[in-house]
DRENDO-284202 format. One record per residue (C-alpha): x, y, z. Coordinates in steps of 0.25 Angstrom, whole numbers, plus 2048, in hexadecimal, padded with zeros to 3 digits. Example, Ala and Ser with C-alpha at 12.3 -4.5 7.8 and 13.67 -1.06 7.14 Angstrom:
8317EE81F8377FC81D
//
This chain:
52B1281EB5221311E65211331D751513C1D551614B1D650F1521E250C1601E450E1691F05031731F25051801FA4FD18D1FB50B1941F951818E1F55231901F752119820352B19F20A52519B21852318C21353218920D53017B21352517720953017A1FE53B17320553116720752D1671F953B1671F453F15C1FD5331531F85391561EA5471521EE5401451F453D1421E552E1481E55271501DA52115C1E151A1671DA5151741E250917D1E15051891E94F91901E950019D1EA50C1A31E65171A41F151A1B11F85281B41FB52D1AD1EF5381B71ED5401B41FA53E1A51F954B19D1F454D19B1E554818C1E653B1901ED53919B1E153C1901D65321871DE5271921DE5291921CE5271831CF51A1841D650B1851D25061931D84F71901D74F119D1D84FB1A31CD4F419B1C34EE1A41B94DF1A31B84DE19C1AB4E71921B04DE1901BD4D318D1B44D91841AB4DF17C1B84D017A1BC4CB1761AD4D716C1AE4D11671BB4C21661B54C715F1A94D01541B04C61511BA4B61581BA4B314F1C64C01531CE4BE1621CB4AF1621CF4B315A1DB4BE1651DE4B41701DC4AA1691E64B61681F14B81771EE4AA17A1F04AA1731FD4B417D2024A91882034A418020F4B017A2154BE17F2174C118E2134B318F20E4B619A2054B219B1F74BE1A21F24C71981F94C018D1F34C11921E54CF1961E84D31871ED4CA1811E14D21891D64DF1861DD4DB1761DD4D91761CE4E617E1CB4EE1731D34E61681CD4EA16B1BF4F916C1C44FA15F1CA4F31591BF4FE15E1B650A1591BF50414D1C25021501D14F81461D94FD14B1E74FC1591EE50315E1FB4FF16B20250617220D4FF17721A4F11712174ED17F2144E21842094EB17D1FE4E616F2044D81722014DC1741F24E41671F34D61621F84CE1671EB4D91611E34D81531EA4C81531E84CB1561D94D314A1D94E11421D64E81491E14EB1471EF4F01511F94F81522064FB15D20F50616121950016722650717022E4FE1792374FC17F23F4F218A2394EB17F2304E717923E4E01862424D71862364D31772354C51792304C61852274D317F2214CD17121E4D916B2254D115D2294CC15C21A4DA15F2154E015421D4D514921B4D614B20B4E614C20B4EE13F2074F71422134F914E21C50915122050915722F51615E23351515B24150F15324B50715F2505011602414FD1522404F615224E4ED15F2484EB15623B4E614B2444DD15424B4D41582414D514A2384D013B23A4D91322414D81282344DF13322C4EB1362354F312D22E4F41362224F914122C50914022C51414823251F14D22952615822F52B16422753916522854516C22255316821B55E16622656916621A56317421556117922456E17522957317B23757718923758418E23C58419324A5801A124958A1AB24E5801B72505841C125A5761C225E56D1B525E5641B52515551B025354F1AB2475401AA24353B1A523552C1A52325211AC22C51D1BA23450F1B52385091B324650B1A424651A1A524751B1AD2535251B725051E1C12595211B926552E1B72615301C626052B1C726E5351BD2735401C426C53B1D127453B1CA2805491C527E54F1D227954A1DA2865521CF28D55E1D52865601C927D5661CB2705611C426455D1C72555501C025054F1BF24153F1BC23C5401B522E5321B52275261BF2225181C022550B1C822A5111CB23751E1D123251B1DF2375151DB2445211D32475291E02445221E824D5231DE2595331DE2565321ED25752A1ED2635331E326B53F1EB2675441DF25E5471E82525561E72525551D825654B1D324C54C1D123D5401CD2335451C92265391C621F5361BA2165411B22125451A620954A19921055719B20B5581A92125521A421F55D19A2205671A522155F1A922D55F19C23456E19A2325701A823B5651A52465691A125455A19D25654E19B24F54019F25553219C2505281A025B51B19A25350D19A25750819024D51118724451217B23E52017623F52918223A53317E23053B18A23353E18424154217723A54C17F23155218723E55417924555B17423856417F23956717C24856018A24C55A18825A54B18B25954219126253218F25E52418C26551D18026B51217F26050C17525751716C25052317525552616C26152716025853316925153916E25E53B16726A53D17227554C17327A55016827054E16D26354A17B26654218427053318527152B19127651C19327A51619826E5111A727051B1A927C5261B427952C1B128752E1A22855331A527753D1B027D5401A528754419B27D54C1A52745531AA28055819A28355E19A2765631A627656B1A428256F19628057819427357A18627756B18227756A18926957418026356F17326A56017626556417925756B16C25756016425C55616D25255E16924555D15A24B54E15A24C54C16023E55515623854D14A24054015023D53E15B23454815722853F15B21C54515021354314621D53514B22053214C21153313F20F52713C21652014520D52713C20152013120751213620951213B1FB51612E1F650C1271FE5011301F950512D1EA50411E1ED4F61211F34F11271E6
//
């Protein structure tokens, strides 16, 4: 298979909210690939990550942590290696002032980052870079491609990037990419919407996934009070406010439960106030940010997993919960119905509707047998379609085909 090294480029790596990228890279390495990693900025919350992730961070290039003299040295290296390529890259950087972000500061930053990364890939013999999320780091990849000697590919998740197609230069990122990995049919349809039909053959559905040997079925919980679990950043898109509203309705009915919300983010204070105003203080626990090893402990104690999202790609936390045979409840948005078929693999609620969400939670609180049935079916769905090792073989094939094309 692939013999040349590749690089994974992220804006922040490893990231506590994107542990699936770390696991994806580890899976590729186990498949025989040499994968180097680069991050634009240092990761936050590194202290709560696993020792393996902390070691990974030590071995990852942190672009903006480079000393100024090293940054200048990287650009001198690029100028000497290919003066024409350097001029092409500079011209492409200037074009960012009239397209895309249209920000002089950002244009300079992307140009500087591209030079640093070029020296790094030359040192490691890398000719292909893969970027996750199609965010601004993909613009850096475009500049590197313009310099010459390197190709790039991107994984597109959505949905945020689909709201800023023009300013994010998404169509250009897709056009210049060697291939585009789409995590769902929904995602691919949005890519097709902004690209020419003759390029659609480059858009491949490769689902994210989890390791079903790591996320094994948890023992049937013996909780006196049913435990509801939600894992995710505390941001509006995750819908935790609606979840608290639904729990307030259920508590008024006299239903007993304990809700655990794992994660941190800018909405923390708002959510804590909502829990207090809904008289949920004794029924809700906010754990803050936790490493993936600690999160698995919470999975093992959960009776239900609930994610009331307004905007998502296909959340990996849902796959993790399903792999552990925890019955899941989420919303009918974007790619989630591809993962969860209502009343077969889990339950789906109307997004933004706290009453419907409360109805779905009530169903499972009152029906232990349905919980068990959905848990078993959910794990089977993950094994069939969302096994990270199986799916990552498709990535290995795509990287190998790109190497042959160079």
